[in-house]
Structures are given as structure tokens and as C-alpha cells.
All heavy atoms as a GROMACS GRO file, in nm:
protein
  582
    1MET      N    1  -2.094   2.268   2.921
    1MET     CA    2  -2.158   2.271   2.790
    1MET      C    3  -2.073   2.196   2.685
    1MET      O    4  -2.120   2.166   2.582
    1MET     CB    5  -2.173   2.414   2.748
    1MET     CG    6  -2.234   2.440   2.615
    1MET     SD    7  -2.412   2.419   2.627
    1MET     CE    8  -2.452   2.417   2.456
    2GLY      N    9  -1.947   2.165   2.715
    2GLY     CA   10  -1.851   2.108   2.627
    2GLY      C   11  -1.891   1.966   2.571
    2GLY      O   12  -1.959   1.952   2.469
    3SER      N   13  -1.855   1.864   2.645
    3SER     CA   14  -1.880   1.726   2.591
    3SER      C   15  -2.000   1.670   2.664
    3SER      O   16  -2.048   1.714   2.764
    3SER     CB   17  -1.758   1.640   2.619
    3SER     OG   18  -1.743   1.628   2.760
    4LEU      N   19  -2.050   1.559   2.600
    4LEU     CA   20  -2.168   1.493   2.656
    4LEU      C   21  -2.120   1.382   2.759
    4LEU      O   22  -2.022   1.319   2.738
    4LEU     CB   23  -2.241   1.422   2.541
    4LEU     CG   24  -2.301   1.511   2.435
    4LEU    CD1   25  -2.360   1.427   2.320
    4LEU    CD2   26  -2.404   1.609   2.494
    5SER      N   27  -2.198   1.375   2.862
    5SER     CA   28  -2.162   1.277   2.969
    5SER      C   29  -2.214   1.140   2.932
    5SER      O   30  -2.290   1.122   2.830
    5SER     CB   31  -2.214   1.322   3.106
    5SER     OG   32  -2.354   1.311   3.101
    6ILE      N   33  -2.185   1.042   3.014
    6ILE     CA   34  -2.231   0.909   2.993
    6ILE      C   35  -2.384   0.897   2.991
    6ILE      O   36  -2.448   0.823   2.923
    6ILE     CB   37  -2.165   0.809   3.087
    6ILE    CG1   38  -2.198   0.663   3.057
    6ILE    CG2   39  -2.216   0.839   3.231
    6ILE    CD1   40  -2.129   0.613   2.934
    7TRP      N   41  -2.447   0.984   3.077
    7TRP     CA   42  -2.591   0.980   3.086
    7TRP      C   43  -2.658   1.031   2.960
    7TRP      O   44  -2.764   0.980   2.917
    7TRP     CB   45  -2.636   1.066   3.207
    7TRP     CG   46  -2.588   1.004   3.336
    7TRP    CD1   47  -2.496   1.056   3.417
    7TRP    CD2   48  -2.634   0.882   3.397
    7TRP    NE1   49  -2.477   0.970   3.522
    7TRP    CE2   50  -2.562   0.865   3.514
    7TRP    CE3   51  -2.731   0.787   3.360
    7TRP    CZ2   52  -2.575   0.753   3.594
    7TRP    CZ3   53  -2.741   0.678   3.440
    7TRP    CH2   54  -2.669   0.660   3.555
    8HIS      N   55  -2.600   1.129   2.896
    8HIS     CA   56  -2.654   1.170   2.767
    8HIS      C   57  -2.649   1.063   2.662
    8HIS      O   58  -2.744   1.043   2.588
    8HIS     CB   59  -2.572   1.296   2.715
    8HIS     CG   60  -2.593   1.418   2.795
    8HIS    ND1   61  -2.497   1.467   2.883
    8HIS    CD2   62  -2.704   1.503   2.810
    8HIS    CE1   63  -2.540   1.573   2.944
    8HIS    NE2   64  -2.666   1.601   2.897
    9TRP      N   65  -2.535   0.988   2.658
    9TRP     CA   66  -2.522   0.879   2.561
    9TRP      C   67  -2.617   0.770   2.590
    9TRP      O   68  -2.673   0.707   2.495
    9TRP     CB   69  -2.379   0.828   2.557
    9TRP     CG   70  -2.284   0.926   2.490
    9TRP    CD1   71  -2.184   0.992   2.552
    9TRP    CD2   72  -2.287   0.970   2.358
    9TRP    NE1   73  -2.122   1.076   2.461
    9TRP    CE2   74  -2.181   1.057   2.340
    9TRP    CE3   75  -2.369   0.940   2.248
    9TRP    CZ2   76  -2.155   1.122   2.217
    9TRP    CZ3   77  -2.339   0.999   2.126
    9TRP    CH2   78  -2.233   1.086   2.112
   10LEU      N   79  -2.641   0.739   2.718
   10LEU     CA   80  -2.740   0.635   2.751
   10LEU      C   81  -2.881   0.674   2.708
   10LEU      O   82  -2.956   0.585   2.663
   10LEU     CB   83  -2.735   0.605   2.903
   10LEU     CG   84  -2.611   0.530   2.952
   10LEU    CD1   85  -2.613   0.518   3.104
   10LEU    CD2   86  -2.606   0.391   2.891
   11ILE      N   87  -2.920   0.801   2.732
   11ILE     CA   88  -3.046   0.842   2.689
   11ILE      C   89  -3.064   0.833   2.541
   11ILE      O   90  -3.164   0.795   2.485
   11ILE     CB   91  -3.077   0.991   2.739
   11ILE    CG1   92  -3.085   0.989   2.892
   11ILE    CG2   93  -3.198   1.051   2.675
   11ILE    CD1   94  -3.089   1.121   2.959
   12VAL      N   95  -2.959   0.874   2.464
   12VAL     CA   96  -2.959   0.861   2.320
   12VAL      C   97  -2.978   0.717   2.278
   12VAL      O   98  -3.051   0.687   2.186
   12VAL     CB   99  -2.829   0.926   2.257
   12VAL    CG1  100  -2.819   0.895   2.112
   12VAL    CG2  101  -2.834   1.077   2.277
   13LEU      N  102  -2.905   0.629   2.340
   13LEU     CA  103  -2.912   0.482   2.310
   13LEU      C  104  -3.053   0.434   2.334
   13LEU      O  105  -3.106   0.361   2.255
   13LEU     CB  106  -2.810   0.410   2.392
   13LEU     CG  107  -2.811   0.254   2.372
   13LEU    CD1  108  -2.770   0.223   2.235
   13LEU    CD2  109  -2.720   0.194   2.477
   14VAL      N  110  -3.114   0.469   2.444
   14VAL     CA  111  -3.252   0.426   2.475
   14VAL      C  112  -3.350   0.479   2.372
   14VAL      O  113  -3.438   0.407   2.322
   14VAL     CB  114  -3.295   0.467   2.615
   14VAL    CG1  115  -3.444   0.449   2.640
   14VAL    CG2  116  -3.218   0.394   2.722
   15VAL      N  117  -3.335   0.601   2.327
   15VAL     CA  118  -3.427   0.656   2.230
   15VAL      C  119  -3.410   0.590   2.093
   15VAL      O  120  -3.507   0.557   2.027
   15VAL     CB  121  -3.400   0.812   2.214
   15VAL    CG1  122  -3.471   0.870   2.096
   15VAL    CG2  123  -3.443   0.885   2.339
   16VAL      N  124  -3.286   0.555   2.056
   16VAL     CA  125  -3.259   0.487   1.933
   16VAL      C  126  -3.319   0.350   1.936
   16VAL      O  127  -3.385   0.306   1.839
   16VAL     CB  128  -3.109   0.479   1.901
   16VAL    CG1  129  -3.074   0.386   1.788
   16VAL    CG2  130  -3.058   0.622   1.870
   17VAL      N  131  -3.307   0.278   2.045
   17VAL     CA  132  -3.364   0.144   2.060
   17VAL      C  133  -3.517   0.154   2.053
   17VAL      O  134  -3.583   0.068   1.991
   17VAL     CB  135  -3.314   0.074   2.189
   17VAL    CG1  136  -3.395  -0.049   2.219
   17VAL    CG2  137  -3.165   0.044   2.178
   18LEU      N  138  -3.573   0.255   2.114
   18LEU     CA  139  -3.720   0.265   2.110
   18LEU      C  140  -3.773   0.295   1.971
   18LEU      O  141  -3.879   0.250   1.931
   18LEU     CB  142  -3.770   0.373   2.209
   18LEU     CG  143  -3.756   0.337   2.360
   18LEU    CD1  144  -3.791   0.460   2.441
   18LEU    CD2  145  -3.845   0.223   2.393
   19ILE      N  146  -3.697   0.380   1.900
   19ILE     CA  147  -3.738   0.416   1.764
   19ILE      C  148  -3.725   0.301   1.668
   19ILE      O  149  -3.816   0.267   1.590
   19ILE     CB  150  -3.661   0.540   1.717
   19ILE    CG1  151  -3.703   0.659   1.794
   19ILE    CG2  152  -3.686   0.562   1.566
   19ILE    CD1  153  -3.623   0.785   1.770
   20PHE      N  154  -3.608   0.239   1.661
   20PHE     CA  155  -3.580   0.134   1.561
   20PHE      C  156  -3.609  -0.007   1.609
   20PHE      O  157  -3.635  -0.093   1.523
   20PHE     CB  158  -3.431   0.145   1.520
   20PHE     CG  159  -3.400   0.272   1.450
   20PHE    CD1  160  -3.324   0.367   1.508
   20PHE    CD2  161  -3.444   0.298   1.321
   20PHE    CE1  162  -3.293   0.487   1.446
   20PHE    CE2  163  -3.417   0.416   1.252
   20PHE     CZ  164  -3.339   0.507   1.316
   21GLY      N  165  -3.602  -0.036   1.734
   21GLY     CA  166  -3.623  -0.169   1.782
   21GLY      C  167  -3.498  -0.251   1.775
   21GLY      O  168  -3.408  -0.225   1.698
   22THR      N  169  -3.492  -0.355   1.860
   22THR     CA  170  -3.369  -0.429   1.866
   22THR      C  171  -3.348  -0.518   1.743
   22THR      O  172  -3.234  -0.541   1.702
   22THR     CB  173  -3.370  -0.520   1.993
   22THR    OG1  174  -3.485  -0.603   1.991
   22THR    CG2  175  -3.371  -0.436   2.120
   23LYS      N  176  -3.457  -0.562   1.685
   23LYS     CA  177  -3.441  -0.650   1.568
   23LYS      C  178  -3.378  -0.579   1.451
   23LYS      O  179  -3.285  -0.630   1.388
   23LYS     CB  180  -3.576  -0.708   1.522
   23LYS     CG  181  -3.573  -0.814   1.414
   23LYS     CD  182  -3.705  -0.878   1.388
   23LYS     CE  183  -3.692  -0.980   1.276
   23LYS     NZ  184  -3.818  -1.038   1.245
   24LYS      N  185  -3.425  -0.460   1.423
   24LYS     CA  186  -3.365  -0.380   1.316
   24LYS      C  187  -3.222  -0.344   1.346
   24LYS      O  188  -3.132  -0.344   1.253
   24LYS     CB  189  -3.445  -0.249   1.288
   24LYS     CG  190  -3.575  -0.274   1.215
   24LYS     CD  191  -3.641  -0.142   1.180
   24LYS     CE  192  -3.773  -0.168   1.108
   24LYS     NZ  193  -3.836  -0.043   1.070
   25LEU      N  194  -3.189  -0.312   1.469
   25LEU     CA  195  -3.049  -0.277   1.505
   25LEU      C  196  -2.962  -0.397   1.490
   25LEU      O  197  -2.844  -0.386   1.445
   25LEU     CB  198  -3.048  -0.219   1.643
   25LEU     CG  199  -3.114  -0.079   1.661
   25LEU    CD1  200  -3.105  -0.041   1.810
   25LEU    CD2  201  -3.040   0.024   1.579
   26ARG      N  202  -3.012  -0.518   1.528
   26ARG     CA  203  -2.936  -0.640   1.514
   26ARG      C  204  -2.908  -0.672   1.364
   26ARG      O  205  -2.801  -0.706   1.329
   26ARG     CB  206  -3.006  -0.761   1.580
   26ARG     CG  207  -2.929  -0.886   1.587
   26ARG     CD  208  -3.002  -1.001   1.652
   26ARG     NE  209  -3.068  -0.960   1.773
   26ARG     CZ  210  -3.197  -0.975   1.795
   26ARG    NH1  211  -3.277  -1.036   1.706
   26ARG    NH2  212  -3.259  -0.936   1.908
   27ASN      N  213  -3.016  -0.657   1.284
   27ASN     CA  214  -2.996  -0.673   1.137
   27ASN      C  215  -2.898  -0.574   1.081
   27ASN      O  216  -2.814  -0.608   0.998
   27ASN     CB  217  -3.125  -0.664   1.065
   27ASN     CG  218  -3.222  -0.778   1.096
   27ASN    OD1  219  -3.176  -0.885   1.141
   27ASN    ND2  220  -3.351  -0.756   1.069
   28LEU      N  221  -2.900  -0.452   1.124
   28LEU     CA  222  -2.810  -0.348   1.077
   28LEU      C  223  -2.664  -0.385   1.116
   28LEU      O  224  -2.577  -0.374   1.038
   28LEU     CB  225  -2.846  -0.215   1.139
   28LEU     CG  226  -2.757  -0.096   1.108
   28LEU    CD1  227  -2.769  -0.060   0.957
   28LEU    CD2  228  -2.788   0.026   1.189
   29GLY      N  229  -2.647  -0.437   1.239
   29GLY     CA  230  -2.511  -0.477   1.284
   29GLY      C  231  -2.463  -0.593   1.207
   29GLY      O  232  -2.344  -0.602   1.167
   30THR      N  233  -2.552  -0.691   1.178
   30THR     CA  234  -2.510  -0.806   1.097
   30THR      C  235  -2.467  -0.769   0.954
   30THR      O  236  -2.369  -0.812   0.903
   30THR     CB  237  -2.625  -0.908   1.093
   30THR    OG1  238  -2.661  -0.948   1.225
   30THR    CG2  239  -2.587  -1.030   1.012
   31ASP      N  240  -2.550  -0.679   0.895
   31ASP     CA  241  -2.521  -0.629   0.758
   31ASP      C  242  -2.387  -0.555   0.756
   31ASP      O  243  -2.306  -0.568   0.664
   31ASP     CB  244  -2.635  -0.545   0.706
   31ASP     CG  245  -2.761  -0.620   0.680
   31ASP    OD1  246  -2.753  -0.746   0.675
   31ASP    OD2  247  -2.864  -0.557   0.672
   32LEU      N  248  -2.365  -0.467   0.857
   32LEU     CA  249  -2.242  -0.392   0.864
   32LEU      C  250  -2.122  -0.482   0.879
   32LEU      O  251  -2.019  -0.459   0.815
   32LEU     CB  252  -2.252  -0.286   0.977
   32LEU     CG  253  -2.138  -0.193   0.990
   32LEU    CD1  254  -2.126  -0.108   0.865
   32LEU    CD2  255  -2.156  -0.103   1.114
   33GLY      N  256  -2.136  -0.582   0.964
   33GLY     CA  257  -2.026  -0.677   0.989
   33GLY      C  258  -1.995  -0.758   0.865
   33GLY      O  259  -1.877  -0.776   0.830
   34GLY      N  260  -2.099  -0.795   0.788
   34GLY     CA  261  -2.075  -0.867   0.665
   34GLY      C  262  -2.007  -0.782   0.557
   34GLY      O  263  -1.924  -0.830   0.486
   35ALA      N  264  -2.045  -0.657   0.558
   35ALA     CA  265  -1.981  -0.559   0.461
   35ALA      C  266  -1.834  -0.542   0.499
   35ALA      O  267  -1.748  -0.540   0.404
   35ALA     CB  268  -2.054  -0.430   0.461
   36VAL      N  269  -1.808  -0.528   0.622
   36VAL     CA  270  -1.666  -0.511   0.660
   36VAL      C  271  -1.582  -0.635   0.631
   36VAL      O  272  -1.468  -0.626   0.580
   36VAL     CB  273  -1.656  -0.475   0.813
   36VAL    CG1  274  -1.514  -0.480   0.865
   36VAL    CG2  275  -1.714  -0.338   0.838
   37LYS      N  276  -1.642  -0.751   0.656
   37LYS     CA  277  -1.568  -0.878   0.623
   37LYS      C  278  -1.549  -0.892   0.478
   37LYS      O  279  -1.439  -0.929   0.432
   37LYS     CB  280  -1.653  -0.996   0.678
   37LYS     CG  281  -1.584  -1.129   0.657
   37LYS     CD  282  -1.665  -1.244   0.718
   37LYS     CE  283  -1.589  -1.373   0.695
   37LYS     NZ  284  -1.671  -1.488   0.742
   38GLY      N  285  -1.648  -0.861   0.393
   38GLY     CA  286  -1.630  -0.867   0.252
   38GLY      C  287  -1.528  -0.769   0.202
   38GLY      O  288  -1.450  -0.799   0.112
   39PHE      N  289  -1.518  -0.651   0.263
   39PHE     CA  290  -1.418  -0.552   0.224
   39PHE      C  291  -1.281  -0.603   0.257
   39PHE      O  292  -1.189  -0.590   0.178
   39PHE     CB  293  -1.448  -0.416   0.294
   39PHE     CG  294  -1.343  -0.314   0.270
   39PHE    CD1  295  -1.345  -0.246   0.150
   39PHE    CD2  296  -1.251  -0.279   0.360
   39PHE    CE1  297  -1.257  -0.147   0.117
   39PHE    CE2  298  -1.153  -0.184   0.336
   39PHE     CZ  299  -1.158  -0.113   0.212
   40LYS      N  300  -1.261  -0.657   0.376
   40LYS     CA  301  -1.129  -0.717   0.416
   40LYS      C  302  -1.090  -0.825   0.323
   40LYS      O  303  -0.976  -0.839   0.282
   40LYS     CB  304  -1.134  -0.766   0.562
   40LYS     CG  305  -1.133  -0.654   0.664
   40LYS     CD  306  -1.132  -0.712   0.801
   40LYS     CE  307  -1.134  -0.604   0.907
   40LYS     NZ  308  -1.134  -0.661   1.037
   41ASP      N  309  -1.184  -0.915   0.290
   41ASP     CA  310  -1.154  -1.025   0.195
   41ASP      C  311  -1.114  -0.972   0.055
   41ASP      O  312  -1.021  -1.024  -0.004
   41ASP     CB  313  -1.271  -1.120   0.178
   41ASP     CG  314  -1.299  -1.202   0.307
   41ASP    OD1  315  -1.206  -1.211   0.390
   41ASP    OD2  316  -1.407  -1.258   0.317
   42GLY      N  317  -1.183  -0.868   0.012
   42GLY     CA  318  -1.147  -0.807  -0.114
   42GLY      C  319  -1.012  -0.745  -0.114
   42GLY      O  320  -0.935  -0.755  -0.209
   43MET      N  321  -0.977  -0.678  -0.006
   43MET     CA  322  -0.844  -0.619   0.003
   43MET      C  323  -0.737  -0.727   0.007
   43MET      O  324  -0.631  -0.712  -0.053
   43MET     CB  325  -0.832  -0.531   0.131
   43MET     CG  326  -0.921  -0.404   0.123
   43MET     SD  327  -0.876  -0.301  -0.010
   43MET     CE  328  -0.720  -0.243   0.045
   44LYS      N  329  -0.761  -0.839   0.080
   44LYS     CA  330  -0.666  -0.947   0.086
   44LYS      C  331  -0.643  -1.010  -0.052
   44LYS      O  332  -0.535  -1.033  -0.092
   44LYS     CB  333  -0.715  -1.055   0.186
   44LYS     CG  334  -0.610  -1.168   0.205
   44LYS     CD  335  -0.666  -1.269   0.295
   44LYS     CE  336  -0.680  -1.219   0.437
   44LYS     NZ  337  -0.723  -1.324   0.530
   45THR      N  338  -0.751  -1.026  -0.126
   45THR     CA  339  -0.748  -1.078  -0.260
   45THR      C  340  -0.666  -0.987  -0.354
   45THR      O  341  -0.588  -1.034  -0.436
   45THR     CB  342  -0.885  -1.103  -0.321
   45THR    OG1  343  -0.955  -1.191  -0.231
   45THR    CG2  344  -0.879  -1.166  -0.460
   46ALA      N  345  -0.693  -0.860  -0.340
   46ALA     CA  346  -0.621  -0.759  -0.420
   46ALA      C  347  -0.472  -0.761  -0.393
   46ALA      O  348  -0.387  -0.755  -0.480
   46ALA     CB  349  -0.677  -0.620  -0.399
   47GLU      N  350  -0.435  -0.774  -0.263
   47GLU     CA  351  -0.295  -0.781  -0.224
   47GLU      C  352  -0.228  -0.910  -0.277
   47GLU      O  353  -0.116  -0.906  -0.323
   47GLU     CB  354  -0.280  -0.772  -0.074
   47GLU     CG  355  -0.309  -0.636  -0.019
   47GLU     CD  356  -0.305  -0.631   0.140
   47GLU    OE1  357  -0.268  -0.732   0.192
   47GLU    OE2  358  -0.334  -0.524   0.191
   48ASP      N  359  -0.302  -1.022  -0.273
   48ASP     CA  360  -0.250  -1.145  -0.324
   48ASP      C  361  -0.227  -1.137  -0.473
   48ASP      O  362  -0.123  -1.186  -0.526
   48ASP     CB  363  -0.345  -1.264  -0.293
   48ASP     CG  364  -0.349  -1.294  -0.144
   48ASP    OD1  365  -0.260  -1.251  -0.066
   48ASP    OD2  366  -0.443  -1.365  -0.102
   49ASP      N  367  -0.319  -1.075  -0.544
   49ASP     CA  368  -0.309  -1.064  -0.688
   49ASP      C  369  -0.190  -0.976  -0.724
   49ASP      O  370  -0.117  -1.002  -0.821
   49ASP     CB  371  -0.433  -1.005  -0.752
   49ASP     CG  372  -0.553  -1.101  -0.746
   49ASP    OD1  373  -0.531  -1.222  -0.720
   49ASP    OD2  374  -0.665  -1.057  -0.764
   50LYS      N  375  -0.172  -0.866  -0.645
   50LYS     CA  376  -0.061  -0.775  -0.669
   50LYS      C  377   0.071  -0.844  -0.645
   50LYS      O  378   0.163  -0.828  -0.722
   50LYS     CB  379  -0.077  -0.654  -0.576
   50LYS     CG  380   0.004  -0.536  -0.606
   50LYS     CD  381  -0.027  -0.421  -0.517
   50LYS     CE  382   0.038  -0.290  -0.555
   50LYS     NZ  383   0.001  -0.181  -0.465
   51SER      N  384   0.080  -0.918  -0.537
   51SER     CA  385   0.210  -0.986  -0.512
   51SER      C  386   0.237  -1.098  -0.612
   51SER      O  387   0.353  -1.123  -0.653
   51SER     CB  388   0.210  -1.044  -0.368
   51SER     OG  389   0.111  -1.146  -0.354
   52GLN      N  390   0.131  -1.161  -0.662
   52GLN     CA  391   0.153  -1.263  -0.763
   52GLN      C  392   0.195  -1.201  -0.895
   52GLN      O  393   0.280  -1.252  -0.965
   52GLN     CB  394   0.016  -1.338  -0.786
   52GLN     CG  395   0.033  -1.450  -0.888
   52GLN     CD  396  -0.103  -1.522  -0.910
   52GLN    OE1  397  -0.207  -1.481  -0.857
   52GLN    NE2  398  -0.098  -1.630  -0.984
   53ALA      N  399   0.144  -1.088  -0.930
   53ALA     CA  400   0.182  -1.014  -1.051
   53ALA      C  401   0.326  -0.969  -1.037
   53ALA      O  402   0.406  -0.980  -1.137
   53ALA     CB  403   0.091  -0.895  -1.077
   54LYS      N  404   0.368  -0.923  -0.919
   54LYS     CA  405   0.506  -0.881  -0.902
   54LYS      C  406   0.600  -1.003  -0.916
   54LYS      O  407   0.711  -0.993  -0.971
   54LYS     CB  408   0.526  -0.819  -0.763
   54LYS     CG  409   0.476  -0.676  -0.757
   54LYS     CD  410   0.507  -0.618  -0.621
   54LYS     CE  411   0.455  -0.478  -0.608
   54LYS     NZ  412   0.479  -0.419  -0.475
   55ALA      N  413   0.560  -1.120  -0.865
   55ALA     CA  414   0.643  -1.240  -0.876
   55ALA      C  415   0.654  -1.283  -1.019
   55ALA      O  416   0.759  -1.322  -1.064
   55ALA     CB  417   0.582  -1.354  -0.793
   56GLU      N  418   0.545  -1.270  -1.099
   56GLU     CA  419   0.551  -1.305  -1.239
   56GLU      C  420   0.646  -1.212  -1.315
   56GLU      O  421   0.721  -1.257  -1.403
   56GLU     CB  422   0.413  -1.302  -1.304
   56GLU     CG  423   0.324  -1.420  -1.253
   56GLU     CD  424   0.178  -1.408  -1.300
   56GLU    OE1  425   0.147  -1.310  -1.376
   56GLU    OE2  426   0.100  -1.496  -1.266
   57ILE      N  427   0.641  -1.085  -1.286
   57ILE     CA  428   0.723  -0.991  -1.349
   57ILE      C  429   0.871  -1.014  -1.317
   57ILE      O  430   0.956  -1.010  -1.396
   57ILE     CB  431   0.686  -0.845  -1.313
   57ILE    CG1  432   0.549  -0.810  -1.379
   57ILE    CG2  433   0.791  -0.744  -1.358
   57ILE    CD1  434   0.491  -0.680  -1.330
   58ALA      N  435   0.899  -1.045  -1.191
   58ALA     CA  436   1.033  -1.070  -1.142
   58ALA      C  437   1.088  -1.198  -1.215
   58ALA      O  438   1.202  -1.201  -1.252
   58ALA     CB  439   1.038  -1.087  -0.996
   59SER      N  440   1.006  -1.303  -1.227
   59SER     CA  441   1.054  -1.422  -1.288
   59SER      C  442   1.067  -1.401  -1.439
   59SER      O  443   1.153  -1.467  -1.507
   59SER     CB  444   0.958  -1.538  -1.265
   59SER     OG  445   0.837  -1.514  -1.327
   60ALA      N  446   0.992  -1.315  -1.503
   60ALA     CA  447   1.001  -1.289  -1.645
   60ALA      C  448   1.122  -1.198  -1.676
   60ALA      O  449   1.172  -1.207  -1.789
   60ALA     CB  450   0.874  -1.223  -1.695
   61SER      N  451   1.168  -1.126  -1.584
   61SER     CA  452   1.280  -1.030  -1.613
   61SER      C  453   1.408  -1.085  -1.556
   61SER      O  454   1.492  -1.014  -1.501
   61SER     CB  455   1.249  -0.895  -1.557
   61SER     OG  456   1.240  -0.904  -1.413
   62THR      N  457   1.436  -1.211  -1.566
   62THR     CA  458   1.560  -1.274  -1.512
   62THR      C  459   1.667  -1.279  -1.615
   62THR      O  460   1.764  -1.349  -1.602
   62THR     CB  461   1.528  -1.413  -1.461
   62THR    OG1  462   1.475  -1.496  -1.571
   62THR    CG2  463   1.436  -1.416  -1.342
   63GLY      N  464   1.655  -1.202  -1.727
   63GLY     CA  465   1.762  -1.201  -1.826
   63GLY      C  466   1.739  -1.300  -1.935
   63GLY      O  467   1.828  -1.323  -2.016
   64GLN      N  468   1.626  -1.363  -1.946
   64GLN     CA  469   1.599  -1.454  -2.052
   64GLN      C  470   1.559  -1.380  -2.177
   64GLN      O  471   1.495  -1.277  -2.176
   64GLN     CB  472   1.479  -1.548  -2.015
   64GLN     CG  473   1.512  -1.634  -1.892
   64GLN     CD  474   1.392  -1.718  -1.850
   64GLN    OE1  475   1.282  -1.698  -1.904
   64GLN    NE2  476   1.410  -1.810  -1.760
   65THR      N  477   1.610  -1.430  -2.288
   65THR     CA  478   1.576  -1.371  -2.420
   65THR      C  479   1.468  -1.445  -2.484
   65THR      O  480   1.474  -1.570  -2.496
   65THR     CB  481   1.704  -1.369  -2.509
   65THR    OG1  482   1.808  -1.304  -2.442
   65THR    CG2  483   1.668  -1.298  -2.641
   66ILE      N  484   1.367  -1.378  -2.535
   66ILE     CA  485   1.259  -1.439  -2.606
   66ILE      C  486   1.279  -1.409  -2.754
   66ILE      O  487   1.290  -1.291  -2.795
   66ILE     CB  488   1.124  -1.388  -2.557
   66ILE    CG1  489   1.104  -1.413  -2.410
   66ILE    CG2  490   1.010  -1.443  -2.644
   66ILE    CD1  491   0.979  -1.356  -2.351
   67GLU      N  492   1.291  -1.516  -2.832
   67GLU     CA  493   1.311  -1.498  -2.972
   67GLU      C  494   1.180  -1.511  -3.050
   67GLU      O  495   1.094  -1.588  -3.010
   67GLU     CB  496   1.414  -1.597  -3.025
   67GLU     CG  497   1.551  -1.577  -2.966
   67GLU     CD  498   1.652  -1.668  -3.028
   67GLU    OE1  499   1.635  -1.707  -3.146
   67GLU    OE2  500   1.751  -1.697  -2.961
   68GLY      N  501   1.163  -1.438  -3.151
   68GLY     CA  502   1.040  -1.446  -3.233
   68GLY      C  503   1.064  -1.379  -3.370
   68GLY      O  504   1.169  -1.323  -3.399
   69GLU      N  505   0.965  -1.386  -3.452
   69GLU     CA  506   0.972  -1.326  -3.581
   69GLU      C  507   0.847  -1.250  -3.609
   69GLU      O  508   0.737  -1.294  -3.577
   69GLU     CB  509   0.986  -1.442  -3.690
   69GLU     CG  510   1.004  -1.395  -3.830
   69GLU     CD  511   1.018  -1.514  -3.923
   69GLU    OE1  512   1.051  -1.619  -3.880
   69GLU    OE2  513   0.994  -1.489  -4.041
   70VAL      N  514   0.863  -1.132  -3.668
   70VAL     CA  515   0.751  -1.046  -3.696
   70VAL      C  516   0.727  -1.049  -3.846
   70VAL      O  517   0.820  -1.032  -3.927
   70VAL     CB  518   0.783  -0.897  -3.657
   70VAL    CG1  519   0.662  -0.810  -3.691
   70VAL    CG2  520   0.814  -0.894  -3.507
   71LYS      N  521   0.604  -1.077  -3.883
   71LYS     CA  522   0.565  -1.079  -4.020
   71LYS      C  523   0.460  -0.983  -4.048
   71LYS      O  524   0.367  -0.963  -3.966
   71LYS     CB  525   0.518  -1.225  -4.060
   71LYS     CG  526   0.617  -1.329  -4.053
   71LYS     CD  527   0.564  -1.461  -4.100
   71LYS     CE  528   0.668  -1.571  -4.097
   71LYS     NZ  529   0.619  -1.702  -4.143
   72LYS      N  530   0.462  -0.918  -4.165
   72LYS     CA  531   0.361  -0.827  -4.201
   72LYS      C  532   0.249  -0.900  -4.272
   72LYS      O  533   0.274  -0.985  -4.359
   72LYS     CB  534   0.416  -0.719  -4.301
   72LYS     CG  535   0.318  -0.610  -4.326
   72LYS     CD  536   0.384  -0.500  -4.415
   72LYS     CE  537   0.283  -0.394  -4.444
   72LYS     NZ  538   0.339  -0.291  -4.526
   73GLU      N  539   0.128  -0.875  -4.227
   73GLU     CA  540   0.010  -0.946  -4.284
   73GLU      C  541  -0.028  -0.874  -4.414
   73GLU      O  542  -0.051  -0.752  -4.416
   73GLU     CB  543  -0.102  -0.941  -4.180
   73GLU     CG  544  -0.223  -1.025  -4.225
   73GLU     CD  545  -0.332  -1.027  -4.119
   73GLU    OE1  546  -0.297  -1.029  -4.000
   73GLU    OE2  547  -0.450  -1.020  -4.157
   74THR      N  548  -0.040  -0.954  -4.516
   74THR     CA  549  -0.079  -0.897  -4.651
   74THR      C  550  -0.227  -0.919  -4.664
   74THR      O  551  -0.280  -1.025  -4.628
   74THR     CB  552   0.004  -0.962  -4.765
   74THR    OG1  553  -0.022  -1.103  -4.761
   74THR    CG2  554   0.148  -0.934  -4.747
   75PRO      N  555  -0.297  -0.819  -4.722
   75PRO     CA  556  -0.437  -0.837  -4.744
   75PRO      C  557  -0.462  -0.941  -4.854
   75PRO      O  558  -0.396  -0.947  -4.956
   75PRO     CB  559  -0.486  -0.701  -4.789
   75PRO     CG  560  -0.368  -0.623  -4.829
   75PRO     CD  561  -0.248  -0.687  -4.761
   76SER      N  562  -0.564  -1.025  -4.824
   76SER     CA  563  -0.597  -1.130  -4.921
   76SER      C  564  -0.685  -1.072  -5.026
   76SER      O  565  -0.769  -0.984  -5.006
   76SER     CB  566  -0.667  -1.243  -4.850
   76SER     OG  567  -0.789  -1.199  -4.794
   77LYS      N  568  -0.666  -1.122  -5.155
   77LYS     CA  569  -0.739  -1.078  -5.268
   77LYS      C  570  -0.862  -1.171  -5.293
   77LYS      O  571  -0.835  -1.289  -5.315
   77LYS     CB  572  -0.655  -1.065  -5.391
   77LYS     CG  573  -0.544  -0.965  -5.375
   77LYS     CD  574  -0.459  -0.956  -5.501
   77LYS     CE  575  -0.349  -0.854  -5.479
   77LYS     NZ  576  -0.264  -0.846  -5.601
   78SER      N  577  -0.976  -1.121  -5.282
   78SER     CA  578  -1.093  -1.205  -5.303
   78SER      C  579  -1.163  -1.167  -5.432
   78SER      O  580  -1.175  -1.064  -5.476
   78SER     CB  581  -1.195  -1.189  -5.185
   78SER     OG  582  -1.135  -1.226  -5.069
   0.00000   0.00000   0.00000
């Protein structure tokens, strides 16, 4: 009663194919594969952006001094 044998899985597969048809299952597989590929590309882009940001921070914090002047903006009288 524990686990299902290979024959149970084959019967389930045949029933699923009969219900949905091979064309719908093929389309489902193509859509799922495209979604996984898009997810992987998105993760790769996010990692590239993260490493680029770390490199920019590291190059900006090399001990360089940025000089500037702060001025208070006075309201104009109209």
C-alpha cells in the first residue's frame, strides 16, 4: 500500500495524455521551459548588476577625497 509502482505511473500518464492531448502537453512543456529560461536569465542579470555595483563601490572607496561646497538656497522675492 506504500508507494506507487511503475505501472501506476504509466496508467496515470496515459490518462493525462488522453485527457489533455499531446499538443496541449507539448505547449505546456514549451511554456514551462521558456519560463525557466527567463528566470535563469533574470537571475544572471541580477547577479551581474550586483557584482557591478560592488565594483563601483570598491572603486569609489579607494581613499579619494571629493571636495565640494554647500550653499543654502535663498528664496527668491517676486
